[in-house]
C-alpha positions as CSV (number, residue, x, y, z in Angstrom):
1,M,1.4,-81.4,-220.6
2,Q,4.7,-80.4,-222.2
3,E,5.4,-84.1,-223.2
4,L,1.8,-84.4,-224.7
5,V,2.4,-81.1,-226.8
6,G,5.6,-82.7,-228.2
7,R,3.9,-86.1,-229.0
8,L,1.0,-84.3,-230.7
9,T,3.1,-81.8,-232.9
10,A,3.9,-84.5,-235.5
11,L,0.4,-86.0,-235.5
12,D,-1.7,-83.0,-235.4
13,P,-0.2,-79.5,-235.6
14,E,-3.6,-77.8,-235.0
15,A,-4.1,-79.8,-231.8
16,S,-0.6,-79.1,-230.6
17,E,-1.1,-75.4,-231.0
18,T,-4.3,-75.6,-229.0
19,L,-2.5,-77.3,-226.2
20,K,0.3,-74.7,-226.2
21,V,-2.3,-72.0,-225.8
22,V,-3.6,-73.8,-222.7
23,T,0.0,-74.3,-221.5
24,Y,1.0,-70.7,-222.0
25,F,-1.9,-69.2,-220.1
26,D,-1.8,-71.7,-217.3
27,A,1.9,-71.0,-216.9
28,L,1.3,-67.1,-216.7
29,V,-1.5,-67.5,-214.1
30,R,0.7,-69.7,-211.9
31,A,3.5,-67.1,-212.2
32,G,1.2,-64.4,-211.0
33,A,1.1,-62.4,-214.2
34,G,-1.0,-59.3,-214.5
35,V,-3.7,-58.1,-216.9
36,D,-1.3,-56.5,-219.3
37,A,0.9,-59.7,-219.6
38,L,-2.3,-61.8,-220.4
39,L,-3.5,-59.4,-223.1
40,R,-0.1,-59.3,-224.8
41,T,0.1,-63.1,-224.7
42,A,-3.4,-63.3,-226.4
43,A,-2.3,-60.8,-229.0
44,A,1.0,-62.5,-229.7
45,L,-0.6,-66.0,-229.9
46,S,-3.4,-64.8,-232.3
47,G,-1.4,-62.2,-234.4
48,V,-4.2,-59.6,-233.9
49,T,-5.0,-57.0,-231.3
50,A,-6.5,-58.2,-228.0
51,G,-8.8,-56.1,-225.8
52,M,-10.5,-56.0,-222.5
53,D,-13.3,-54.0,-220.9
54,L,-13.2,-54.4,-217.2
55,R,-15.1,-52.1,-214.7
56,D,-14.7,-48.9,-216.8
57,R,-11.2,-49.8,-218.0
58,R,-10.5,-50.5,-221.6
59,T,-7.1,-52.0,-222.6
60,R,-6.0,-53.0,-226.0
61,R,-2.6,-54.8,-226.9
62,S,-1.3,-55.2,-230.5
63,P,0.7,-58.2,-231.4
64,D,4.0,-56.5,-230.8
65,G,3.0,-55.9,-227.3
66,R,2.3,-52.2,-227.4
67,R,-0.8,-50.5,-226.4
68,A,-3.2,-50.3,-229.6
69,D,-4.0,-46.9,-230.9
70,G,-7.4,-45.7,-230.4
71,D,-10.2,-46.5,-228.0
72,H,-13.0,-47.9,-230.2
73,P,-12.1,-51.2,-231.9
74,A,-13.8,-51.7,-235.3
75,V,-14.6,-55.4,-234.5
76,R,-14.8,-57.6,-231.5
77,S,-14.5,-61.1,-232.7
78,P,-14.4,-63.5,-231.1
79,R,-15.4,-62.3,-227.8
80,R,-16.2,-63.6,-224.3
81,D,-18.1,-62.1,-221.4
82,I,-16.2,-62.0,-218.0
83,P,-17.6,-60.8,-214.5
84,G,-17.6,-57.0,-214.9
85,G,-16.8,-56.9,-218.5
86,E,-15.6,-58.7,-221.6
87,V,-12.5,-59.7,-223.6
88,W,-12.1,-60.0,-227.3
89,L,-9.8,-60.4,-230.3
90,E,-10.0,-57.9,-233.2
91,R,-10.1,-60.5,-236.2
92,E,-11.6,-59.3,-239.4
93,G,-13.0,-62.0,-241.6
94,E,-12.9,-65.7,-240.7
95,H,-11.5,-66.9,-237.3
96,H,-8.2,-68.7,-237.4
97,A,-8.2,-72.1,-235.8
98,N,-7.2,-71.2,-232.1
99,D,-9.0,-67.8,-231.9
100,E,-11.8,-69.1,-229.8
101,M,-9.3,-71.1,-227.5
102,V,-7.2,-68.0,-227.0
103,V,-10.2,-65.8,-226.0
104,E,-11.5,-68.6,-223.7
105,R,-8.2,-69.1,-221.9
106,L,-7.7,-65.3,-221.8
107,A,-11.2,-64.9,-220.2
108,L,-10.5,-67.6,-217.5
109,A,-7.0,-66.3,-216.8
110,L,-8.3,-62.7,-216.3
111,E,-11.0,-64.1,-214.0
112,L,-8.5,-65.9,-212.0
113,V,-6.2,-62.9,-211.6
114,E,-9.2,-60.7,-210.7
115,A,-10.5,-63.2,-208.2
116,R,-7.2,-63.2,-206.3
117,H,-8.0,-59.5,-205.4
118,R,-11.5,-60.0,-204.2
119,P,-12.5,-60.8,-200.6
120,D,-13.7,-64.4,-201.5
121,A,-10.3,-65.1,-202.9
122,A,-9.4,-66.2,-199.4
123,L,-11.2,-69.6,-200.2
124,E,-8.4,-70.4,-202.8
125,V,-5.9,-70.2,-199.9
126,A,-8.0,-71.9,-197.5
127,I,-8.3,-75.0,-199.7
128,D,-4.7,-75.0,-200.8
129,A,-2.8,-77.9,-199.2
130,E,0.6,-76.4,-200.2
131,R,-0.1,-73.1,-198.3
132,S,1.2,-72.7,-194.7
133,V,-1.1,-73.3,-191.7
134,G,-0.8,-69.6,-190.9
135,D,-1.8,-68.7,-194.3
136,R,-4.7,-71.0,-194.3
137,R,-5.8,-69.7,-190.8
138,A,-5.7,-66.1,-192.0
139,A,-7.9,-67.0,-195.0
140,L,-10.5,-68.6,-192.7
141,A,-10.6,-65.6,-190.7
142,R,-11.2,-63.5,-193.7
143,L,-14.0,-65.9,-194.6
144,R,-15.4,-65.6,-191.1
145,I,-15.4,-69.4,-190.6
146,E,-15.2,-70.3,-186.9
147,G,-12.8,-73.1,-185.9
148,D,-15.5,-75.3,-184.6
149,A,-17.7,-75.1,-187.8
150,R,-18.5,-78.0,-190.3
151,V,-18.0,-77.0,-193.8
152,R,-17.3,-78.5,-197.2
153,V,-16.3,-77.5,-200.6
154,L,-18.1,-78.0,-203.8
155,A,-16.4,-78.4,-207.1
156,I,-18.3,-77.4,-210.3
157,P,-17.4,-77.0,-213.9
158,V,-15.5,-73.8,-214.8
159,E,-18.3,-72.7,-217.2
160,D,-21.1,-72.8,-214.6
161,Q,-21.2,-69.3,-213.1
162,V,-22.4,-69.9,-209.5
163,A,-22.7,-67.0,-207.0
164,G,-19.6,-67.1,-204.6
165,S,-17.6,-69.4,-206.7
166,I,-13.9,-68.9,-207.6
167,P,-12.0,-70.3,-210.4
168,V,-9.1,-72.7,-209.2
169,P,-6.4,-74.3,-211.4
170,V,-6.5,-78.1,-210.8
171,D,-3.8,-80.2,-212.8
172,A,-4.3,-79.3,-216.4
173,T,-7.7,-77.8,-216.3
174,I,-9.7,-75.1,-214.2
175,L,-12.6,-75.7,-211.9
176,R,-14.7,-73.6,-209.7
177,A,-14.7,-73.9,-206.0
178,V,-17.7,-73.1,-203.7
179,L,-17.8,-73.0,-199.9
180,D,-20.8,-74.8,-198.3
181,D,-21.6,-74.1,-194.7
182,G,-25.0,-76.3,-195.0
183,H,-27.2,-73.6,-196.5
184,R,-26.1,-73.5,-199.9
185,A,-28.3,-74.8,-202.9
186,I,-26.6,-77.7,-204.7
187,P,-25.8,-76.8,-208.4
188,A,-27.1,-79.0,-211.2
189,R,-23.7,-80.5,-211.7
190,A,-21.2,-80.8,-208.9
191,G,-18.8,-82.8,-206.9
192,L,-19.5,-82.5,-203.2
193,G,-16.6,-82.6,-201.0
194,A,-16.6,-84.2,-197.4
195,W,-17.7,-82.3,-194.4
196,V,-14.7,-81.3,-192.4
197,R,-13.5,-78.9,-189.7
198,P,-12.2,-75.6,-191.5
199,E,-8.5,-76.4,-191.0
200,R,-9.1,-79.5,-193.2
201,L,-10.7,-77.7,-196.1
202,P,-8.0,-79.0,-198.6
203,E,-9.0,-82.6,-197.9
204,S,-12.6,-81.6,-198.7
205,W,-11.6,-79.8,-201.9
206,D,-9.5,-82.9,-202.9
207,S,-12.5,-85.2,-202.5
208,A,-14.8,-82.7,-204.4
209,T,-12.5,-82.6,-207.3
210,V,-12.5,-86.5,-207.4
211,A,-16.4,-86.5,-207.0
212,L,-16.8,-84.0,-209.8
213,R,-14.7,-86.3,-212.2
214,L,-17.3,-89.1,-211.4
215,T,-20.3,-87.1,-212.6
216,D,-21.9,-87.8,-215.8
217,D,-25.6,-87.7,-217.3
218,R,-26.8,-90.4,-215.0
219,H,-24.9,-89.0,-211.9
220,P,-24.9,-85.1,-212.3
221,V,-24.2,-84.7,-208.7
222,V,-21.7,-87.0,-206.6
223,D,-21.2,-86.7,-202.9
224,A,-17.6,-87.9,-202.0
225,T,-18.9,-88.9,-198.5
226,D,-21.2,-91.6,-200.5
227,L,-18.0,-93.1,-202.1
228,G,-16.7,-94.4,-198.7
229,A,-13.6,-96.5,-199.2
230,L,-14.1,-96.3,-203.1
231,L,-12.7,-92.7,-202.7
232,L,-9.2,-94.2,-201.9
233,L,-9.4,-96.2,-205.0
234,A,-10.4,-93.3,-207.1
235,R,-7.6,-91.2,-205.8
236,A,-5.0,-93.8,-206.4
237,Y,-6.2,-94.5,-210.1
238,D,-4.0,-93.9,-212.9
239,P,-5.9,-93.8,-216.2
240,G,-2.7,-94.6,-218.1
241,A,-2.5,-97.9,-216.5
242,A,-6.1,-99.0,-216.5
243,P,-6.6,-102.7,-215.0
244,A,-8.1,-105.4,-217.1
245,D,-11.5,-105.1,-215.7
246,V,-11.7,-101.4,-216.7
247,R,-10.3,-102.2,-220.2
248,A,-12.9,-105.0,-220.7
249,L,-15.9,-102.7,-219.4
250,A,-14.7,-99.9,-221.7
251,A,-14.9,-102.4,-224.8
252,L,-18.5,-103.2,-224.3
253,D,-21.2,-101.2,-226.2
254,H,-23.7,-99.1,-224.3
255,R,-26.5,-101.7,-224.7
256,T,-24.3,-104.4,-223.1
257,R,-23.2,-102.1,-220.4
258,D,-26.8,-101.5,-219.6
259,V,-27.4,-105.3,-219.4
260,L,-24.4,-105.7,-217.0
261,R,-25.6,-102.9,-214.8
262,A,-29.1,-104.3,-214.5
263,L,-27.5,-107.8,-213.8
264,A,-25.4,-106.3,-211.0
265,E,-27.9,-104.0,-209.4
266,A,-31.2,-105.9,-209.6
267,E,-32.3,-108.4,-206.9
268,S,-33.0,-111.2,-209.4
269,I,-32.6,-112.2,-213.1
270,R,-36.4,-111.6,-213.3
271,A,-36.2,-108.2,-211.9
272,A,-33.4,-107.3,-214.3
273,S,-35.3,-108.7,-217.2
274,A,-38.2,-106.5,-216.3
275,T,-36.0,-103.5,-216.1
276,L,-34.5,-104.0,-219.5
277,G,-37.7,-105.3,-221.2
278,M,-36.0,-108.7,-222.0
279,H,-37.2,-112.2,-221.6
280,H,-35.5,-113.7,-218.5
281,S,-34.2,-116.6,-220.5
282,T,-32.6,-114.5,-223.0
283,L,-31.1,-112.5,-220.1
284,Q,-29.8,-115.7,-218.4
285,A,-28.0,-116.4,-221.7
286,R,-26.5,-112.9,-221.7
287,Q,-25.3,-113.3,-218.1
288,E,-23.6,-116.6,-219.0
289,S,-21.9,-115.0,-222.1
290,L,-20.9,-111.8,-220.0
291,T,-19.4,-114.0,-217.3
292,R,-17.2,-115.8,-219.8
293,E,-16.2,-112.5,-221.4
294,L,-15.5,-110.6,-218.2
295,G,-13.9,-113.5,-216.2
296,Y,-16.5,-112.9,-213.2
297,D,-20.2,-113.4,-212.7
298,P,-21.8,-109.9,-211.9
299,R,-24.5,-111.6,-209.9
300,T,-22.1,-112.8,-207.3
301,V,-20.8,-110.8,-204.3
302,L,-17.2,-110.6,-205.6
303,G,-18.4,-110.1,-209.1
304,R,-20.6,-107.2,-208.2
305,A,-17.6,-105.6,-206.3
306,R,-15.4,-105.9,-209.4
307,Y,-18.1,-104.5,-211.6
308,V,-18.6,-101.5,-209.2
309,A,-15.0,-100.8,-209.0
310,A,-14.4,-101.2,-212.8
311,D,-17.4,-98.9,-213.5
312,L,-16.1,-96.1,-211.2
313,L,-12.7,-96.1,-212.5
314,L,-14.0,-96.1,-216.1
315,R,-15.9,-92.9,-215.3
316,L,-12.6,-91.4,-214.2
317,S,-11.0,-92.4,-217.5
318,P,-11.0,-89.9,-220.4
319,P,-13.0,-90.6,-223.4
320,A,-11.4,-93.0,-225.9
């Protein structure tokens, strides 16, 4: 992240500042900063007073880090709701470029800090592979999970407020984790981790985060169990070193990708042409053209495997 900020500084100062906002708040959360430290950071980054209402407690910090005078701000703009309250900046007039980002990261950071003091915060410990076995066992006991249970973790977008979910930092972003013992309704968008024994919950969480990255409009819910050996491929993938098959697929327009998908998935050329609404002879010509362009025939066993792998890895790649 720090390297990326440095690269962007010369290209797009506004984008660079946005990334710095993310970096500052993430660093504070990882360091265990408290509520006041987060508010002081928001005020310093924005240059105006930052405030918070949380369970009958109101706190306001001015840009110099001191407690702001008075208890009734004249303006709360921009603002964000958080569980049990709200956060805001006190910007009169037009918002500055990063005001919305500051408030968003402040809200997420405060929710993370608060979550660690709730009973369900034990889930964050239970899914953390870097915590000791003893810590994880104690967390499982607080969650009242028996040692012979079969459980899994669901990963969902941070903006989706699902009962029982907790925000968890993952690399350069924040996701929500939800424990599933087999009786939970599946959210509209989710990565479903593998079913495991409780002591292996970190593995389930890891697979859930991979599955969530594979979701899109066509696949809003992805189950890591369904990936099989492809899960190993997804875990090992480095988007910065995409193989030729992925780059070739990314270069195709959406209509051509639809044609390629139909060719790879349909039982026959005629079945694919019916799906696409194309004449089979036209589709036959498109197949021959794509075979030359991609270097493999999507209708063969090996060609289908290359297409499936490339499509999966492309879904893991950031937008161009």
